[in-house]
C-alpha atoms as one frame of an Amber mdcrd trajectory, in Angstrom:
protein
  -0.777  -7.681 -14.365   0.014  -3.962 -14.485   2.933  -4.115 -16.788   3.991
  -7.132 -18.884   7.824  -7.212 -18.591   9.670  -8.750 -21.540  11.355 -11.548
 -19.658  10.453 -14.866 -18.004  10.586 -13.838 -14.349   7.731 -11.109 -14.765
   5.161 -12.955 -12.774   7.539 -13.835  -9.891   8.841 -10.236  -9.914   5.278
  -8.834  -9.800   4.342 -11.052  -6.863   7.518  -9.930  -4.980   6.750  -6.217
  -5.679   3.208  -6.726  -4.438   4.446  -8.329  -1.252   6.978  -5.587  -0.734
   4.387  -2.913  -1.334   2.055  -4.560   1.175   4.835  -4.701   3.809   5.824
  -1.084   3.223   2.164   0.080   3.602   1.731  -1.929   6.835   5.007  -0.596
   8.171   4.011   2.952   7.279   0.628   2.500   9.059   2.319   1.163  12.229
   4.928   4.020  12.299   2.093   6.692  11.956   0.092   4.972  14.675   3.125
   4.907  16.931   4.057   8.495  16.344   0.524   9.931  16.730  -1.072   7.529
  19.258  -0.401   9.736  22.260  -0.625  13.107  20.491  -3.537  15.264  21.511
  -6.468  15.639  18.979  -5.287  19.197  18.012  -1.858  17.975  16.860  -3.467
  15.238  14.741  -5.957  17.439  13.052  -3.746  17.827   9.908  -3.801  14.081
   9.277  -7.331  14.459   7.781  -5.640  15.968   4.675  -4.077  12.496   3.947
  -7.396  10.611   3.892  -7.759  10.812   0.141  -4.147   9.674  -0.290  -4.783
   6.738   2.000  -7.997   5.845   0.065  -6.161   5.905  -3.361  -3.354   3.859
  -1.960  -5.632   1.345  -0.378  -7.672   1.181  -3.693  -4.507   0.531  -5.624
  -3.488  -2.180  -3.249  -6.924  -3.974  -3.539  -6.834  -3.559  -7.341  -3.281
  -5.074  -7.342  -4.355  -8.006  -5.211  -7.405  -8.614  -7.418  -5.217  -8.606
 -10.627  -2.690 -10.857  -9.004  -5.197 -13.357  -7.776  -7.022 -13.396 -11.080
  -3.844 -13.956 -13.094  -2.690 -16.893 -11.090
């Protein structure tokens, strides 16, 4: 786990937080897709600056899933 909390519900809390983070990431991706789906390519050009952020967030999500699965 990332952090070991000093009370009994730490594992359940971490599973809940992982689930909420996943839902928030999926919702953000859906919102971005809906907003930029019909925009011309010129208006979407600035989105390439967010690729490193998406890679880091995706990597953190994969790492969190790996740690969660290995711990249970």
